[in-house]
C-alpha positions as MATLAB code, in Angstrom:
seq = 'MLDNKQLYEQAGLWESQKYQDAHYLRKVELINGLIPSDVSSILDVGCGNGAILENLSPQYWTVGGDRSWSAIKKSQQRLVQMSADSLPFKAHAFSMVMCHQIFEHLPDDILFSSAREMSRVAEQYVMVSVPYQERIEQERARCGKCSTTYNIWGHVRSFQSVNDVRNLFPDFDLRFHVHCGRENVYRSALALWFMQDLGGYWTTNAHAVCPGCGWAAQYVGGYPRRALATLAARIDQMIKKQSVFYWLICLFERKVLG';
ca = [
     108.491  102.909   98.031;
     104.811  103.182   98.639;
     103.368  104.962  101.547;
     100.326  103.175  103.285;
      98.703  106.077  104.586;
      95.243  104.173  104.679;
      96.813  101.607  107.653;
      97.585  104.611  110.006;
      94.260  106.207  109.693;
      92.320  102.795  110.930;
      90.476  104.057  114.407;
      90.779  100.364  115.758;
      94.554  100.635  115.352;
      94.832  103.048  118.196;
      92.494  101.830  120.815;
      94.248  102.240  124.366;
      93.976   98.490  125.457;
      96.185   97.587  122.751;
      98.908   99.565  124.577;
      98.299   97.734  128.178;
     100.830   95.056  127.239;
     103.137   94.266  130.238;
     106.261   94.347  127.882;
     104.982   97.969  126.748;
     104.490   99.309  129.720;
     107.909   98.230  131.400;
     109.203  100.020  128.089;
     107.174  103.356  129.103;
     108.871  102.889  132.829;
     112.414  102.823  130.922;
     111.775  105.965  129.074;
     110.687  107.849  132.190;
     114.047  106.847  134.033;
     116.018  107.693  131.054;
     115.254  111.119  130.922;
     117.862  113.685  132.050;
     117.096  115.511  135.024;
     117.663  118.957  133.232;
     114.577  118.297  130.691;
     111.799  120.636  131.277;
     110.013  120.044  127.794;
     109.181  117.302  125.340;
     108.218  116.555  121.668;
     106.873  113.056  121.265;
     107.446  112.734  117.181;
     105.027  110.131  115.863;
     103.143  109.699  119.241;
     100.203  107.840  117.827;
      97.440  108.216  120.103;
      99.709  109.562  123.201;
      99.970  106.185  124.748;
     103.586  107.034  125.834;
     102.952  110.725  126.860;
      99.913  110.068  129.117;
     102.385  107.845  131.151;
     105.214  110.417  131.490;
     105.719  112.226  134.727;
     103.567  115.397  134.926;
     106.751  117.515  135.795;
     107.315  117.983  131.835;
     105.698  120.336  129.372;
     105.073  117.507  126.349;
     103.645  118.125  123.136;
     102.834  115.152  120.642;
     102.500  115.089  116.733;
     101.314  112.522  114.282;
     100.266  112.932  110.815;
      97.176  110.561  111.868;
      94.362  112.108  112.511;
      92.465  109.027  113.853;
      95.590  108.381  116.036;
      95.676  111.950  117.797;
      91.617  112.433  118.014;
      92.066  109.486  120.703;
      93.854  111.469  123.104;
      93.333  114.344  125.767;
      97.039  115.293  125.397;
      98.482  118.535  123.658;
      98.571  116.834  120.034;
      99.359  118.441  116.848;
      98.898  116.619  113.394;
     102.203  116.786  111.479;
     104.648  114.932  109.315;
     108.014  113.960  111.127;
     110.273  115.345  108.102;
     108.903  118.888  108.354;
     108.361  119.959  112.314;
     106.376  123.155  112.597;
     108.599  124.272  115.609;
     111.547  126.496  115.684;
     114.862  125.490  116.282;
     115.932  124.093  119.567;
     111.974  124.554  120.790;
     112.101  121.514  123.100;
     114.466  119.921  125.859;
     113.994  116.752  124.522;
     112.696  115.280  121.246;
     111.576  111.519  121.387;
     110.428  109.131  118.686;
     109.714  105.382  119.448;
     108.676  102.759  116.826;
     108.097  105.252  114.009;
     111.879  104.863  112.020;
     111.333  100.744  111.036;
     108.067  102.748  109.017;
     109.863  105.215  106.881;
     111.614  105.045  103.570;
     115.440  106.174  103.392;
     114.187  110.084  102.276;
     111.827  110.407  105.015;
     113.926  108.640  107.508;
     116.987  111.052  107.185;
     114.741  114.209  106.815;
     113.045  113.348  110.109;
     116.371  112.670  112.074;
     117.444  115.810  111.022;
     114.149  117.452  111.860;
     114.433  116.246  115.080;
     117.822  117.305  115.631;
     116.886  120.784  114.847;
     114.057  120.909  117.046;
     115.740  119.406  119.942;
     117.875  121.873  122.352;
     119.854  118.976  124.124;
     118.581  115.535  123.868;
     117.268  112.919  121.648;
     115.702  109.740  122.526;
     114.522  106.862  120.123;
     113.140  103.213  120.249;
     113.221  101.059  117.418;
     112.841   97.234  117.065;
     116.278   95.520  117.401;
     117.231   93.164  114.722;
     113.665   92.573  113.652;
     113.005   89.900  110.972;
     110.429   91.935  109.160;
     109.749   89.139  106.401;
     108.542   86.959  109.194;
     105.314   89.057  109.749;
     104.764   89.379  105.986;
     101.076   88.890  104.405;
     100.286   88.463  100.808;
      97.546   90.675   99.155;
      94.609   88.593   98.304;
      94.118   91.202   95.398;
      97.235   92.048   93.574;
      99.464   89.446   95.294;
     101.731   92.263   96.809;
     103.682   90.711   99.949;
     104.598   93.328  102.915;
     105.014   93.472  106.327;
     101.455   93.498  108.135;
     102.819   96.409  110.602;
     104.054   98.701  107.403;
     107.781   97.933  108.742;
     110.005   98.669  105.955;
     113.544   98.324  107.776;
     115.308   96.507  110.235;
     118.039   98.411  112.655;
     120.772   95.711  113.019;
     123.209   97.607  115.536;
     123.469  100.357  117.653;
     125.183  102.373  115.044;
     122.340  102.278  112.569;
     120.575  104.775  115.290;
     123.576  106.428  116.496;
     124.788  107.520  112.567;
     121.101  109.164  112.117;
     122.266  111.930  114.627;
     125.901  113.274  113.931;
     125.577  116.080  115.892;
     124.507  114.297  118.982;
     126.478  111.593  121.342;
     125.106  108.358  122.429;
     124.750  108.541  126.104;
     122.861  105.435  126.803;
     121.364  102.610  125.137;
     119.115   99.696  126.780;
     117.452   96.750  125.133;
     114.017   95.649  126.505;
     110.912   94.130  125.582;
     109.569   90.353  125.334;
     112.463   88.096  123.877;
     111.669   87.129  120.037;
     113.108   83.890  118.302;
     112.856   84.269  114.564;
     112.219   81.683  112.123;
     115.267   80.431  109.752;
     115.194   81.936  106.135;
     114.805   78.675  104.681;
     111.876   78.077  106.952;
     110.216   81.036  105.963;
     110.849   80.382  102.301;
     109.402   77.208  102.623;
     106.210   78.232  104.709;
     105.314   81.434  102.640;
     106.541   80.763   99.231;
     105.833   77.077   98.688;
     103.364   76.542  101.603;
     101.321   79.789  101.044;
     101.438   80.195  104.962;
     101.519   84.179  105.135;
     100.499   86.089  108.217;
      97.160   87.789  108.481;
      96.261   90.555  110.525;
      92.800   92.249  110.871;
      94.482   95.836  110.524;
      96.723   95.045  107.361;
      96.332   97.050  104.530;
      98.086   96.267  101.221;
     100.649   99.352  100.026;
     100.378   98.458   96.666;
      96.467   98.701   96.062;
      94.881   99.320   99.352;
      93.401   96.139   99.529;
      92.680   94.848  103.384;
      91.760   91.073  102.535;
      94.867   88.545  102.502;
      95.819   85.440  100.868;
      95.170   82.054  102.574;
      96.620   79.308  100.940;
      94.947   75.928  101.371;
      95.997   72.309  101.527;
      98.032   70.510  100.647;
     100.450   73.297  100.632;
      99.565   74.403  104.177;
     100.638   70.623  105.075;
     104.275   71.592  103.830;
     104.097   75.108  105.806;
     103.039   72.803  108.811;
     106.238   70.662  108.266;
     108.587   73.033  107.706;
     107.701   74.984  110.947;
     107.857   71.900  113.102;
     111.280   71.367  111.672;
     112.371   74.879  112.287;
     111.823   74.656  115.747;
     113.627   71.947  116.668;
     116.865   74.122  115.452;
     118.243   76.139  118.412;
     118.384   79.809  117.920;
     119.305   82.835  119.545;
     116.761   85.247  120.801;
     116.813   88.804  121.223;
     115.024   91.442  122.825;
     112.489   93.336  120.538;
     113.275   97.004  121.391;
     116.153   99.071  121.271;
     116.238  102.400  123.246;
     118.982  105.234  122.418;
     119.390  108.410  124.298;
     121.575  111.226  122.726;
     122.959  114.331  123.980;
     124.041  117.220  121.629;
     127.750  117.706  121.329;
     129.516  120.621  123.016;
     131.235  122.708  120.118;
     134.932  123.831  120.639;
];
């Protein structure tokens, strides 16, 4: 699986105003409320521009880390450049290790090694949040140069159940899980096929970068194909679907041996 480093080094991706969405701020409130009372230090893995750290209670000693230099230089928090699968800290260095919205970006080998590293560095708790039951194919773009199709946010996996996250931390017990965020309604697979593959209606985004060739320009279909995509979208809107909250937050506590 290709590593899309170019995507995360875009300065505009980390502008602070992008993190003032009401649903996002409510999520930060939930994160604050879920932190156990005996936590004194927190490591935020994949912290981006430190937006969550900036909103945590000042009672915690915090460190954030991200591999993107463009992200961490946006913040005045205590941040270091690092990779999630090789944390530069000793075992049990922090009361709690957390990560928010990074696991969906990681290929299998990096995902599993990152979870192991978080488990190693956490003394007592791990907190993780991921998009829940996301249909990553719904927000796919098509490269205007090489025709590669890809999720515009760089998401490569979807977490369909709480156990998908729980199984990453076998040395920890799940203490809480909550759902939050906007309620999403996804298009049917058939509608997406008509809209994207037949109608040429792919998602576009100013920050999306093709993981195949690094090209930023995205394909935009023309008429009459777009008319087919519009018809498919309108028919799909008439079909009742179940909504799902966008985020899942899980709090884990280290198992007591013996």
